[in-house]
Structures are given as C-alpha cells and as structure tokens.
C-alpha positions as a LaTeX table, in Angstrom:
\begin{tabular}{lrrr}
\hline
Residue & $x$ (\AA) & $y$ (\AA) & $z$ (\AA) \\
\hline
Met1 & $-15.52$ & 89.16 & 87.11 \\
Asp2 & $-12.96$ & 88.70 & 84.34 \\
Leu3 & $-10.34$ & 91.27 & 85.28 \\
Val4 & $-8.02$ & 90.70 & 82.34 \\
Ser5 & $-8.19$ & 93.96 & 80.44 \\
Ser6 & $-8.83$ & 93.96 & 76.74 \\
Gly7 & $-6.00$ & 96.46 & 76.25 \\
Ser8 & $-3.32$ & 94.09 & 77.46 \\
Thr9 & $-0.76$ & 92.47 & 75.20 \\
Asn10 & $-0.15$ & 88.79 & 75.80 \\
Gln11 & 2.66 & 86.73 & 74.39 \\
Ser12 & 2.49 & 83.00 & 75.01 \\
Val13 & 5.55 & 80.97 & 75.86 \\
Glu14 & 5.93 & 77.24 & 75.27 \\
Ser15 & 5.53 & 75.58 & 78.69 \\
Pro16 & 2.69 & 76.86 & 80.90 \\
Thr17 & 3.71 & 75.00 & 84.06 \\
Ser18 & 7.44 & 75.55 & 84.07 \\
Gly19 & 9.05 & 77.98 & 86.44 \\
Ser20 & 9.73 & 80.36 & 83.57 \\
Ser21 & 7.31 & 83.04 & 82.53 \\
Met22 & 4.39 & 81.58 & 80.63 \\
Thr23 & 2.61 & 84.73 & 79.68 \\
Asn24 & 4.03 & 88.18 & 79.32 \\
Asn25 & 1.12 & 90.38 & 80.33 \\
Ser26 & 1.96 & 94.04 & 79.83 \\
Thr27 & $-0.69$ & 96.58 & 80.66 \\
Gly28 & $-0.59$ & 100.32 & 80.80 \\
Ser29 & $-1.62$ & 100.49 & 84.46 \\
Gly30 & 0.89 & 99.76 & 87.21 \\
Ser31 & $-0.34$ & 96.74 & 89.15 \\
Ser32 & 0.68 & 96.10 & 92.74 \\
Thr33 & 1.00 & 92.36 & 92.01 \\
Ser34 & 3.96 & 92.93 & 89.70 \\
Thr35 & 6.10 & 94.73 & 92.28 \\
Pro36 & 9.58 & 93.32 & 92.82 \\
Thr37 & 8.67 & 92.45 & 96.42 \\
Ser38 & 6.08 & 89.85 & 95.34 \\
Ser39 & 6.82 & 86.37 & 96.59 \\
Arg40 & 7.68 & 83.49 & 94.33 \\
Tyr41 & 4.24 & 82.00 & 95.07 \\
Glu42 & 2.47 & 85.26 & 94.14 \\
Asn43 & 4.43 & 85.52 & 90.89 \\
Gln44 & 3.62 & 81.92 & 89.96 \\
Lys45 & $-0.03$ & 82.43 & 90.88 \\
Arg46 & $-0.20$ & 85.51 & 88.65 \\
Arg47 & 1.46 & 83.65 & 85.73 \\
Asp48 & $-0.91$ & 80.70 & 86.17 \\
Trp49 & $-3.91$ & 83.02 & 86.29 \\
Asn50 & $-2.80$ & 84.85 & 83.15 \\
Thr51 & $-2.29$ & 81.54 & 81.37 \\
Phe52 & $-5.74$ & 80.30 & 82.33 \\
Cys53 & $-7.35$ & 83.57 & 81.21 \\
Gln54 & $-5.48$ & 83.35 & 77.93 \\
Tyr55 & $-6.69$ & 79.75 & 77.54 \\
Leu56 & $-10.28$ & 80.97 & 78.00 \\
Arg57 & $-9.77$ & 83.71 & 75.39 \\
Asn58 & $-8.29$ & 81.20 & 72.91 \\
His59 & $-11.05$ & 78.66 & 73.58 \\
Arg60 & $-13.49$ & 78.12 & 70.71 \\
Pro61 & $-15.91$ & 79.73 & 71.29 \\
Pro62 & $-14.14$ & 82.18 & 73.64 \\
Leu63 & $-15.33$ & 81.89 & 77.23 \\
Ser64 & $-15.79$ & 84.54 & 79.85 \\
Leu65 & $-14.69$ & 83.74 & 83.36 \\
Ala66 & $-18.31$ & 83.98 & 84.55 \\
Leu67 & $-19.28$ & 81.09 & 82.25 \\
Cys68 & $-16.30$ & 78.92 & 83.20 \\
Ser69 & $-17.18$ & 75.64 & 84.91 \\
Gly70 & $-15.36$ & 72.64 & 86.32 \\
Ser71 & $-15.48$ & 70.95 & 82.90 \\
His72 & $-13.55$ & 73.87 & 81.38 \\
Val73 & $-10.94$ & 73.53 & 84.13 \\
Leu74 & $-10.63$ & 69.82 & 83.26 \\
Glu75 & $-10.14$ & 70.74 & 79.57 \\
Phe76 & $-7.38$ & 73.13 & 80.66 \\
Leu77 & $-5.67$ & 70.43 & 82.75 \\
Asn78 & $-5.83$ & 68.00 & 79.81 \\
Tyr79 & $-4.36$ & 70.70 & 77.57 \\
Leu80 & $-1.47$ & 71.12 & 80.01 \\
Asp81 & $-0.61$ & 67.41 & 79.82 \\
Gln82 & 1.20 & 68.02 & 76.53 \\
Phe83 & 3.81 & 70.03 & 78.45 \\
Gly84 & 4.33 & 67.34 & 81.11 \\
Lys85 & 7.67 & 65.82 & 82.05 \\
Thr86 & 6.52 & 62.82 & 84.08 \\
Lys87 & 6.45 & 59.39 & 82.43 \\
Val88 & 3.10 & 57.76 & 83.19 \\
His89 & 2.91 & 54.09 & 82.17 \\
Asn90 & $-0.34$ & 52.80 & 80.67 \\
His91 & $-1.89$ & 49.47 & 81.69 \\
Pro92 & $-0.56$ & 47.43 & 78.71 \\
Cys93 & 3.01 & 48.71 & 79.28 \\
Pro94 & 5.35 & 46.02 & 80.65 \\
Phe95 & 6.74 & 48.61 & 83.09 \\
Phe96 & 3.35 & 49.49 & 84.60 \\
Gly97 & 3.77 & 49.48 & 88.38 \\
Ile98 & 7.57 & 49.42 & 88.31 \\
Pro99 & 9.11 & 52.48 & 90.04 \\
Asn100 & 12.38 & 52.52 & 88.04 \\
Pro101 & 11.90 & 50.89 & 84.63 \\
Pro102 & 15.04 & 49.33 & 83.13 \\
Ala103 & 14.36 & 50.46 & 79.55 \\
Pro104 & 12.53 & 53.23 & 77.66 \\
Cys105 & 8.92 & 52.79 & 76.60 \\
Pro106 & 6.45 & 54.72 & 74.40 \\
Cys107 & 4.20 & 55.79 & 77.30 \\
Pro108 & 3.31 & 59.49 & 77.33 \\
Leu109 & 4.82 & 62.27 & 79.38 \\
Arg110 & 2.18 & 63.99 & 81.47 \\
Gln111 & 1.86 & 66.54 & 84.21 \\
Ala112 & 2.68 & 65.13 & 87.63 \\
Trp113 & $-0.16$ & 64.97 & 90.12 \\
Gly114 & 1.66 & 67.24 & 92.59 \\
Ser115 & 2.10 & 69.91 & 89.93 \\
Leu116 & $-1.58$ & 69.80 & 89.00 \\
Asp117 & $-2.64$ & 69.89 & 92.63 \\
Ala118 & $-0.46$ & 72.93 & 93.34 \\
Leu119 & $-1.66$ & 74.63 & 90.14 \\
Ile120 & $-5.32$ & 74.16 & 91.10 \\
Gly121 & $-4.58$ & 75.55 & 94.56 \\
Arg122 & $-2.99$ & 78.67 & 93.09 \\
Leu123 & $-5.78$ & 79.15 & 90.54 \\
Arg124 & $-8.42$ & 78.66 & 93.22 \\
Ala125 & $-6.85$ & 81.43 & 95.28 \\
Ala126 & $-6.37$ & 83.68 & 92.24 \\
Tyr127 & $-10.01$ & 83.26 & 91.21 \\
Glu128 & $-11.21$ & 84.61 & 94.54 \\
Glu129 & $-8.60$ & 87.40 & 94.56 \\
Asn130 & $-9.86$ & 88.50 & 91.14 \\
Gly131 & $-13.44$ & 88.96 & 92.26 \\
Gly132 & $-14.85$ & 85.44 & 92.06 \\
Arg133 & $-17.15$ & 84.14 & 94.78 \\
Pro134 & $-15.92$ & 81.05 & 96.66 \\
Glu135 & $-19.21$ & 79.20 & 96.09 \\
Thr136 & $-18.90$ & 79.58 & 92.30 \\
Asn137 & $-15.16$ & 78.81 & 92.10 \\
Pro138 & $-14.74$ & 76.31 & 89.23 \\
Phe139 & $-11.33$ & 75.23 & 90.57 \\
Gly140 & $-12.96$ & 73.92 & 93.73 \\
Ser141 & $-15.70$ & 71.98 & 91.94 \\
Arg142 & $-16.39$ & 68.37 & 92.75 \\
Ser143 & $-15.38$ & 67.24 & 89.25 \\
Val144 & $-11.94$ & 68.85 & 89.62 \\
Arg145 & $-11.40$ & 67.24 & 93.03 \\
Ile146 & $-12.39$ & 63.84 & 91.67 \\
Tyr147 & $-10.13$ & 64.30 & 88.63 \\
Leu148 & $-7.14$ & 65.16 & 90.82 \\
Arg149 & $-7.80$ & 62.16 & 93.05 \\
Asp150 & $-8.02$ & 59.87 & 90.00 \\
Val151 & $-4.79$ & 61.28 & 88.53 \\
Arg152 & $-3.03$ & 60.77 & 91.87 \\
Asp153 & $-4.24$ & 57.18 & 92.19 \\
Phe154 & $-3.44$ & 56.26 & 88.58 \\
Gln155 & 0.04 & 57.79 & 88.70 \\
Ala156 & 0.72 & 56.00 & 91.98 \\
Lys157 & $-0.29$ & 52.65 & 90.43 \\
Ser158 & 1.66 & 53.43 & 87.27 \\
Arg159 & 4.84 & 54.03 & 89.24 \\
Gly160 & 4.22 & 51.34 & 91.82 \\
Val161 & 4.25 & 53.94 & 94.59 \\
Ser162 & 1.37 & 54.74 & 96.89 \\
Tyr163 & 0.46 & 58.21 & 98.01 \\
Glu164 & $-0.59$ & 57.67 & 101.58 \\
Lys165 & $-2.17$ & 60.53 & 103.42 \\
Lys166 & 0.29 & 61.84 & 105.99 \\
Arg167 & $-1.10$ & 61.53 & 109.46 \\
Lys168 & $-0.48$ & 64.36 & 111.81 \\
Arg169 & 1.33 & 63.37 & 114.94 \\
Pro170 & $-0.63$ & 64.14 & 118.06 \\
Lys171 & 0.95 & 66.91 & 120.08 \\
Pro172 & 2.36 & 65.71 & 123.37 \\
Lys173 & 0.02 & 66.61 & 126.16 \\
Val174 & 1.64 & 68.88 & 128.70 \\
Ser175 & $-0.30$ & 68.76 & 131.90 \\
Ala176 & $-0.14$ & 71.58 & 134.42 \\
Thr177 & $-1.01$ & 69.16 & 137.20 \\
Thr178 & 2.05 & 66.94 & 136.87 \\
Ser179 & 2.88 & 67.30 & 140.53 \\
Ser180 & $-0.21$ & 65.49 & 141.77 \\
Ala181 & 1.78 & 62.80 & 143.60 \\
Thr182 & 1.01 & 63.90 & 147.17 \\
\hline
\end{tabular}
C-alpha cells in the first residue's frame, strides 16, 4: 500500500504546509501526477502526501503506511504546529477571546484550523488514490475528526470568533402548476 519507492530521493524543506514545495521527490519513472497540466490542488495533494510519507519514514521506529493509524495522523498534525503562523491564545493569556489584541503576547503560533482541515481532506483523498481502502483510511478516523473539531472550537474561543456551520439556503420552489387560478 505504501507507494513511495525506496529508490526516490527526498529533500525536506522547512515549512510543510506553505504553498512552496515541501518535499522534492525525484524518481526515475515519469509519473502522470507531475505533469505540468496538474491542478494546484493536485500538486498540493501530492506535496502533502510526500511529506506525510517522509514523516512516516523518519518516525522512530519507521512506520509503514499499512500500520499507520489515527494516532499517527494526530502526531503528524502536532508536529506541523511548529510551522504554524496563527496566534492561538491560551486560557491564562489576558487576550484570550479578544479578536484583535492590542499588544503582543507569548502565546504560541500554531496551524490554523482551516489549514489542518484542508490538509486532512487532501491526505484522505491521496490515501485512497495510492491504494488505501476507504474503511481503513487513518485520515478519516474518529479520533482525527474529534481532534479537528476540538481545534476549531478552541481557536474560535481563543480569538473570540465562532465558527457557525453555514446553512444552505433552500432552493426556491418553481411550480409547473402556477396557473391554477381558474
């Protein structure tokens, strides 16, 4: 199931979630996913997948994709927090719950919830595209969904902003029998 070839050369770059290339994966075989006509989404998905596979290889002990679980995905997300750019205030911070704090504080920079949510979506799709079965997808595990929900809720409280679920507007009903006034 792990389709990252052992003959590939990987060079890691500093920020795994930035728009720049995170992993330079050069293999001898020409892959259709690296064609110039790939969409921005496909390119990002491929970079994210390569980064996650590299994380598994660098894990101690190294993990194969078949042994990867939701807890390993959570470890990966916690690892990515060090590259975050979003200020998340902790409970004891005087600016907790204030959307635009008037002064700097020592609270950590973390990955924004929206970035993590999009990353998990891309990795979930990449897992299945690389031979994984949907029912064993670690990116869709209950623990990952709960973690993302908790991150969203905490970041919303930290910033004093609520993430309300957008409600879909009902489509206007167009009736074919509008001329029933006889």
